[in-house]
C-alpha positions as CSV (number, residue, x, y, z in Angstrom):
1,M,60.0,-14.5,-34.6
2,I,57.6,-12.7,-32.4
3,I,55.1,-15.3,-33.4
4,R,57.4,-17.8,-31.8
5,F,57.9,-15.6,-28.5
6,F,53.7,-15.2,-28.3
7,I,53.3,-19.2,-28.7
8,L,56.4,-19.2,-25.8
9,I,54.2,-17.3,-23.3
10,F,50.8,-19.2,-24.4
11,K,52.6,-22.7,-23.4
12,R,53.7,-21.2,-20.3
13,S,50.5,-19.7,-19.1
14,Y,47.3,-21.1,-20.7
15,K,46.4,-22.7,-17.7
16,I,46.5,-19.9,-15.8
17,L,44.4,-18.4,-18.8
18,L,41.9,-20.7,-18.8
19,L,41.4,-20.8,-14.7
20,S,40.8,-16.9,-15.3
21,F,38.7,-17.4,-18.0
22,F,35.9,-20.0,-16.0
23,S,36.4,-18.1,-12.9
24,L,35.2,-14.5,-14.7
25,L,32.7,-16.8,-16.3
26,V,31.4,-17.9,-13.2
27,G,31.8,-15.2,-11.5
28,G,29.6,-12.9,-14.0
29,F,27.2,-15.8,-13.7
30,L,26.3,-15.0,-10.4
31,F,26.6,-11.8,-10.1
32,G,23.7,-12.0,-12.7
33,V,21.9,-14.0,-9.9
34,V,22.6,-11.4,-7.8
35,L,21.4,-9.1,-9.7
36,S,18.0,-10.2,-10.4
37,F,17.4,-11.7,-7.3
38,T,18.1,-8.0,-5.7
39,K,15.3,-6.7,-9.2
40,S,13.0,-9.3,-8.4
41,T,13.0,-8.3,-4.5
42,K,12.7,-4.9,-4.9
43,D,9.9,-5.0,-7.6
44,Y,8.0,-7.7,-4.8
45,L,8.6,-5.1,-2.6
46,V,7.4,-2.1,-3.9
47,R,4.4,-4.1,-5.2
48,E,3.6,-5.1,-1.9
49,G,4.6,-1.6,0.2
50,K,1.5,-0.6,-2.9
51,V,-0.6,-3.2,-1.0
52,L,0.2,-2.9,2.3
53,S,0.1,1.2,2.5
54,G,-3.6,1.2,0.2
55,G,-1.6,3.4,-2.4
56,D,1.6,4.9,-4.0
57,I,1.8,8.1,-2.4
58,I,-1.0,8.4,1.2
59,L,-1.9,11.5,2.6
60,R,-2.7,12.1,6.2
61,S,-4.3,14.9,8.2
62,P,-6.4,15.6,11.8
63,Y,-8.9,17.9,8.8
64,P,-10.3,17.4,6.0
65,I,-8.2,17.3,3.2
66,D,-9.0,20.0,0.6
67,I,-8.6,18.3,-2.7
68,N,-9.3,21.0,-4.6
69,Q,-5.7,22.5,-4.2
70,Q,-3.5,22.9,-6.8
71,P,-1.0,19.9,-6.7
72,L,-3.7,17.6,-6.0
73,Q,-5.8,19.2,-9.2
74,Q,-2.2,18.5,-11.4
75,L,-2.3,15.3,-10.6
76,I,-6.3,14.4,-11.6
77,Q,-5.5,15.9,-14.6
78,N,-2.8,14.1,-15.5
79,G,-4.6,10.5,-14.7
80,H,-3.6,9.5,-11.6
81,T,-6.4,8.3,-9.1
82,L,-7.6,10.2,-5.6
83,S,-9.4,8.2,-3.7
84,S,-10.5,9.3,-0.1
85,G,-11.4,8.5,3.5
86,K,-11.7,8.5,7.2
87,S,-12.0,6.8,10.0
88,F,-13.3,7.4,13.4
89,Q,-15.0,5.5,16.7
90,A,-18.6,5.1,17.1
91,V,-21.3,3.0,19.0
92,F,-23.9,0.8,17.1
93,S,-27.0,-0.1,18.5
94,S,-28.7,-3.3,16.9
95,S,-32.7,-2.7,16.0
96,N,-33.7,-6.0,17.3
97,S,-32.9,-5.9,21.1
98,S,-30.6,-3.4,23.6
99,S,-27.2,-5.2,22.5
100,T,-24.4,-2.1,21.8
101,A,-21.1,-2.5,20.0
102,P,-18.5,0.3,19.7
103,A,-16.4,0.0,16.4
104,S,-13.8,1.8,14.6
105,V,-16.0,2.9,11.8
106,R,-13.8,3.3,8.3
107,V,-14.8,5.0,5.6
108,V,-14.5,4.6,1.7
109,S,-15.0,5.8,-1.3
110,N,-16.4,3.6,-4.4
111,L,-12.7,3.3,-5.5
112,F,-11.5,1.0,-2.5
113,P,-9.2,-1.1,-2.7
114,L,-6.9,0.7,-5.5
115,Y,-4.3,-2.0,-4.9
116,G,-5.1,-5.8,-3.0
117,T,-8.4,-7.3,-3.2
118,M,-10.9,-7.5,-0.1
119,L,-11.2,-10.9,1.3
120,L,-15.0,-11.9,2.8
121,K,-16.2,-14.3,4.6
122,D,-17.9,-17.7,3.1
123,G,-16.8,-16.0,-0.7
124,K,-18.9,-12.8,-0.7
125,E,-18.3,-10.7,-3.2
126,F,-17.4,-7.2,-1.6
127,K,-19.4,-4.4,-3.5
128,Q,-20.8,-0.5,-2.9
129,E,-24.6,-1.0,-1.7
130,L,-26.2,2.0,0.1
131,G,-27.1,1.7,3.6
132,G,-24.7,-1.2,3.2
133,I,-21.7,-2.3,6.0
134,Y,-18.9,-4.8,6.4
135,V,-18.0,-5.9,9.5
136,E,-15.6,-8.1,11.8
137,Q,-16.8,-11.1,13.4
138,A,-16.1,-9.6,16.8
139,F,-18.6,-7.1,16.1
140,L,-21.4,-9.2,15.3
141,E,-20.5,-11.1,18.6
142,K,-20.4,-8.2,20.5
143,I,-23.9,-7.3,19.0
144,S,-25.5,-10.3,19.0
145,G,-26.0,-10.2,15.6
146,K,-25.6,-12.2,11.8
147,V,-25.2,-10.9,8.7
148,G,-28.3,-10.0,7.1
149,D,-29.5,-7.8,10.5
150,T,-29.9,-4.1,9.9
151,V,-27.7,-2.1,12.9
152,L,-28.4,1.9,13.8
153,L,-26.1,4.5,13.9
154,A,-27.3,7.7,15.2
155,G,-30.7,6.3,14.8
156,T,-29.7,5.6,11.0
157,P,-30.1,1.8,10.0
158,F,-27.5,0.0,8.0
159,T,-28.0,-3.7,7.0
160,I,-24.6,-6.0,7.5
161,L,-23.5,-7.2,4.1
162,G,-20.5,-9.6,5.2
163,V,-17.8,-10.5,7.6
164,I,-14.6,-9.4,7.3
165,E,-11.7,-12.1,6.3
166,K,-9.0,-9.9,5.4
167,E,-8.6,-5.8,4.8
168,P,-5.6,-5.6,1.8
169,D,-4.2,-2.4,3.7
170,A,-4.9,-3.7,7.4
171,I,-1.6,-3.0,8.2
172,S,-1.4,0.3,7.8
173,F,-3.9,1.3,10.1
174,G,-2.1,0.1,13.6
175,I,-3.8,-2.0,16.0
176,S,-7.4,-1.4,16.9
177,F,-8.9,-2.1,20.2
178,T,-12.9,-2.1,19.0
179,P,-14.1,-3.8,15.8
180,K,-14.2,-2.4,12.8
181,V,-16.6,-1.3,10.5
182,I,-16.4,-0.6,6.6
183,L,-18.9,2.0,5.5
184,F,-19.5,4.1,2.0
185,E,-19.1,7.1,1.4
186,D,-22.2,7.5,-0.4
187,S,-23.7,6.6,3.4
188,L,-22.3,8.8,5.4
189,T,-24.0,11.9,4.1
190,Q,-27.4,9.6,5.4
191,L,-25.6,10.4,8.7
192,N,-25.9,13.5,11.1
193,L,-22.7,13.2,12.7
194,D,-20.9,16.2,13.5
195,L,-16.8,14.9,12.1
196,S,-15.4,18.1,13.1
197,Q,-15.3,17.4,17.2
198,S,-14.7,13.6,16.6
199,R,-11.1,12.4,17.2
200,T,-11.1,12.1,13.2
201,Q,-8.3,10.8,10.8
202,Y,-8.5,11.6,7.4
203,K,-6.4,10.4,4.2
204,L,-6.4,10.4,0.2
205,Y,-5.1,7.9,-1.5
206,I,-3.1,8.2,-4.8
207,K,-3.1,5.9,-7.5
208,Q,-0.3,6.8,-10.5
209,N,-1.5,5.8,-13.9
210,E,-0.3,3.0,-15.1
211,N,0.8,4.9,-18.6
212,G,2.7,7.8,-16.9
213,P,3.6,6.8,-13.4
214,L,4.5,9.8,-11.1
215,A,7.1,11.9,-11.9
216,K,9.9,13.0,-9.3
217,A,8.3,16.4,-9.6
218,D,5.6,15.4,-9.0
219,I,6.6,13.7,-5.8
220,Q,8.5,16.4,-5.2
221,N,5.4,19.2,-5.3
222,L,3.5,17.3,-3.3
223,K,5.5,16.4,-0.6
224,Q,6.6,20.0,-0.4
225,F,2.3,20.4,0.2
226,A,2.7,18.0,2.6
227,E,5.1,20.0,4.3
228,D,3.4,23.4,3.9
229,Q,-0.6,22.2,5.0
230,K,0.9,19.9,8.0
231,L,0.3,16.8,6.4
232,R,1.9,13.2,7.0
233,L,3.1,11.4,3.7
234,D,3.9,8.1,2.8
235,D,5.5,7.2,-0.4
236,A,5.4,3.8,-1.2
237,T,7.0,4.4,-4.8
238,D,10.3,2.9,-3.6
239,G,9.5,0.6,-0.8
240,P,11.3,-0.2,2.5
241,N,14.2,2.4,1.3
242,N,17.1,0.7,3.7
243,L,16.5,-2.5,2.6
244,I,16.3,-1.9,-0.9
245,R,19.5,0.0,-0.1
246,G,21.3,-3.0,1.6
247,L,19.7,-5.1,-1.4
248,S,21.8,-2.9,-4.2
249,S,24.7,-2.6,-2.1
250,V,25.7,-6.2,-2.2
251,S,25.0,-6.2,-5.9
252,N,27.4,-3.4,-6.5
253,F,29.9,-5.1,-4.1
254,I,29.9,-8.3,-5.6
255,G,30.1,-6.1,-9.1
256,I,33.4,-4.3,-7.3
257,V,34.4,-7.5,-6.2
258,L,34.6,-9.4,-9.8
259,S,36.2,-5.9,-11.7
260,I,39.4,-6.0,-9.1
261,A,40.3,-10.0,-10.2
């Protein structure tokens, strides 16, 4: 009797059951597509965020950042990479003529860049060389020079090694009204410059260990350290938060709709 009852119900409703089955099948497929798109987009945003900003976390200050502070030393002990940098305005002069050129000098360590690739014109290789600099094309035009020429900064000679085509993290420096010059930290020691009297911006780039990413506790300690030291902290480990949260909301919304269906 019970079996006949279920057979009767199935005969009357099998079309509805089939429709429901295929609806859930299509809905599940669409949800999987949206979920996959959301994840891939988030991964892309996080990856590009690190390249555009120059690291996983960046600390900025108008004063030198003491790398010997405990939270920073703890990161080094945990295998994370720290790279320092600074920028200031200066005027270069040509060693062959009376031409001069103001420039935005960017001082980088031998670890630069932590993420991305530095592109130079004519396919030249970007490498550290004592007494060498890399410049934008506009700098050459202002100083009437070319690659291989020697220019002077505070009386110290520097050789132009190549022309900058694209910096991976150029967007993090904003708009500059003077041509950019890249100088290595080791070369800066040759200069007798008192940067304490200039508008110098100091940066500390942090790249997390690939085998052991930055823990939430480490990030929280860095944020507290930045607050105590009055440093600006930029966190690229989760990409543009608002967009990622928006994409996550879309996938959650579709999941709720499918559950209701």
